[in-house]
N, C-alpha and C positions, 0 to 999 in steps of 0.2 A: 640891737636886743636879736635872739633867737625865733624860728617860728613855733606854733603851738597848731595843736588841736584840741580847740575849745567848744565843750559841748559834745563832743563825740560819745553817744550815749547808744551802747548795744545790750539788750537784753534774750539771751538765748543761753540753753545747755552747751557745753562744751564737754566733747569727749575725746578730742585730742587735736592734732594739727600745732600751727604756728598762731602763737598768742604772745604778741609783743618781742617779734624776735626771738622769743624762748621757743625752744622743742620742747613742746609740753604735754603733759597727760593728767589731766583731771576730772575725775568723776565724780558724780552725787550732787544731786539737787542743780535748781535753777541760778542763773548767774546774772548781775546787771555790773556793765563796768562802762565808768567815767575815765577816758583819758585824755591827757593833758602834755605835750611836750614842749620843752626848754632846752637851752642848749647844756645844762649840765644834767640832765635824767627824763626818761621820761616815766610818767606817774599817773599810774591805775588805780582806781579807788573801785573793790570789788566788792558785792554783797551777793551772800549765796542764803538758802535757803535747805540744807543738806537734808536727804530724805535717808540717809544713812552714812557709815563713814564716809570722810572725805579721803580720798586717795590721789597723790600727787605724784608726780617725775618731773623735775624739768631740768633743762638743761641750756646756758644762757652763755655767749660767750664774752658779757658784760658782769661784773659785780651787780647783786640783786640786794635790797633790804626790804624786810616784810613788817611792818606792821601790823600787828592782830590787837581787836577788838572785841571778845567774847569770851566765854567759859568752857574750858576744852576739859571734854571728861576722861579723855586718854590722849598719848599722840606718842607716835613713836616715829622718829626721823633718823635719815642716814646720811652723810655728805660723803663722797670718798674721801681718802686721805684722813678722816678726822673721826674721831670716837662717836659711836652712836649714841643717839639721846634716846628714853625713854623714860615717859612719867605719867602719873595718873590725874590726878584732877587740878587744874591752873585758873585762877581768875582773873582776871583784868587784863590789862594790853600788853604785849610781847613785843619782842624785839627777836628778828634774824637776819641774819647776814650768812648770803649764800656767795663763795669766790666764785671770781670768773674762772669758767671754763670746768666747773665744778659738776657732776650730776648730784641733786638734791631730789630725796626720794622721802615720803612719808605717809601716816595716816593717823588723821584726827577725828576722833567723836566729840559733834558740837553740840551743847546744852542752848539751844536757840540760833537765830540769825549767825553767819560766820561773815563778819565785816574785818575787811583787811586794806590797807594800802600798800601798792607793790612800787618800790623804785629801781627803776632798771638804772643803772649809775653811766656814764658817759665816761668811756678809760680816757680820753685824754685829758681831760680837765680833772678827772678825780684818783686817776690811779695807782698815785704814790700815798695815798693813807696806808700805814701798816694794818689799821683795822679789818679791810678789807681783803686780807691776804688768808684769813682763817676762818670758818664758823664759826658763829656765835650763836648762841639763843638764851634767854634769859627774859626776864620781865623788865620791860622798859621804866627807866629813872624818869624822875619827874623834868629835867632839863633835857630830855631828849624826847618826853611826851609831848613837853610844849611846842618844838618844833616840830614834830611830825604832825601834831594836829592843826597847827598852822597851814603848812605846807598843803596838808589834806583840804584845808576849809577852803582856801585858795586856790586850790586846782580843780574843785566841782563850779569854780566862776570864776576863770583868770583873766585880768585884765592885762593892760601896757606894763604892769609891772612887776607882773606874776615871774617874767623869767628872772629877772635880777633878786627879787624875794625868794624864789626857790631855789636858787645858787647859794643865800646865805644862807636859807634855812639847813640845806645839807653839808654845808661846811661846817656850822655848827654841831650838826649832828653826826659827820663825822668824828668833829674836836673829840668830842664827849664822850665819844665811843673808845676812841683810841685812850681818852685819858681812864677811863672805867676800865678795860681790857690791858690797859700796861703792864703788871703784875704778872698776865698771860701770855705777853708776847715778846719772846726773844728778840733780840738785836738782828740776828740774822737768819739761822736756822730753829726748826721745830724739831720734836724729841726726836733723838737716831739720826742726828746730821741732812735732812732733808728739809727743804722748803715746801711750803702747801703748793706753789708754784712747780716744784719740782716733781711731788707726786702728779697731779695732773699732768703734766708733761711724759711721766711715765705711762699713765694709764692709757692717753691718748697714743702713745707710741704702739703697748702693747696690742691695744683693740684695734690700730691698724694695722698690725702682722700677725693677727691671729693663725692666719693660713701658710704663716712661713716657720720656720725653725728659729724660735728666739733663743738668744743665747745669753744667758746672766753677763758677758763681758760686754753686748751689746747695749742690755739696759744701764751696765755702769757707766757706760761712755755716753750716756743721753745728761749723766748729770756730773760731768768729771771724777768720779771716784772710782779707787779701782776695785776692783772684784771682788776681795775677799771682805774689804771694808763695805762696800755696798752691799753686799747679801745679808750682813748683820744687819745694817743699820733700815734697810729694807724691810728685814724680819722683825724689829722694834716697831716701824711707822705703820705697817701694815697689818702686823699682828698674824702673819704667815710666810712662808718663805715666796722665793719671788715663782718656781715652780707651781707650788702650791695654786699662787692666784694667777697663774696662766691658767692652769686648768680647769680653776672655776671660771673665767672668763671665757673659755672655751666652752665649757659645759650652757652655761646659759646663754652664748651664742646659738649652739644648737639647738636649745629647747625654742627660742625663738625662731627659727630656719624650719624647724618641723612643725610649727603651729601656723606659721603664716607663710608655708611655700609649700609646693608638691614634689620638691627637689627630690632625689631618690640620695638613698642611705649614702653610696659612695661619694656623691659633690657635697652634699652635708660634712663629710667627715676630712675631705680634703679643704672644706673651706672653713671649717673649726681647725685646722693644724692637724687634723690624725695623720697619719701616714696611710692607715687602710681603715675598710670601713668594718672588718671585725676587731682591730683595736677599739675604734670609736664606739662600737657596739659595748664591750667587756669594759670599758670606761666610763661610758654611760650607766649602765647597767648597777656599776661600783659606786656610784654616787647619788643616784636616782629612786635606785630599786626598782626599775624597770627598764628593758629595751627599749631604742629609739622609737621600733615600731609598735610597740606596746603604749610609749609615751605620747605618738602622735594620735593613735586611735580616740583613747581618751579626748583628751584634750579638746578634738577636732569633732568627736561626733556628737 
């Protein structure tokens, strides 16, 4: 049986940084966290007392299953490559699946305490389940609730059998989830001819090469498609053209650099893939409604 971290309890506010291998930013309220590790997954039992909307931004190299138990007055969620989720009041336990390498952002308003279990799955043991290939959000059905409830209960006080039992409960959870979502999971490709993995590969490639001149032909090669066909299916999947998507990510990166650094405008322009400072300033103003210098002044003052 694999090792574990039993009884590792931390009570502290978190504003960002590394959480269980996640690149994370979570604000609002205090947090208590009990962590147990097995060969199959890392399990975190979390309780928060929000003092306002809870905002999330998570990115993890492995797939994540999140099981919540609370009343949400409102939730807005987005995972790259998948449709946005926006809902008003939801009651009871809910289930979220975030694919590996995906960025998960959202904001939720909670009525009462915010209690959830976060399971970071071991890719080597559980990577082949099709339900982990796409984002999922919805009520947790009774059979999955039973599995995750048992996992959560045992994770709070693990014994020598916890590793074996955790693997069993997780396999059952993934089996039930795959059965439940089977009608929504094509055998190979998602809508538009791109898999979830394709979408994440494209986003990673674009973000890595924002300072370069990114050609559509280069993107098409990443997923072994012809240029014309790629442009069509990319637009279907991302709801915008490759050029518009790249431009949006460049503006997002520019905002981050303007906010978090003192780099001169020329350096930011080149870092974000603009040919010169004037081109950067014009494009930024068209999208944001203010010049880069005006934006920096407002957000840093």
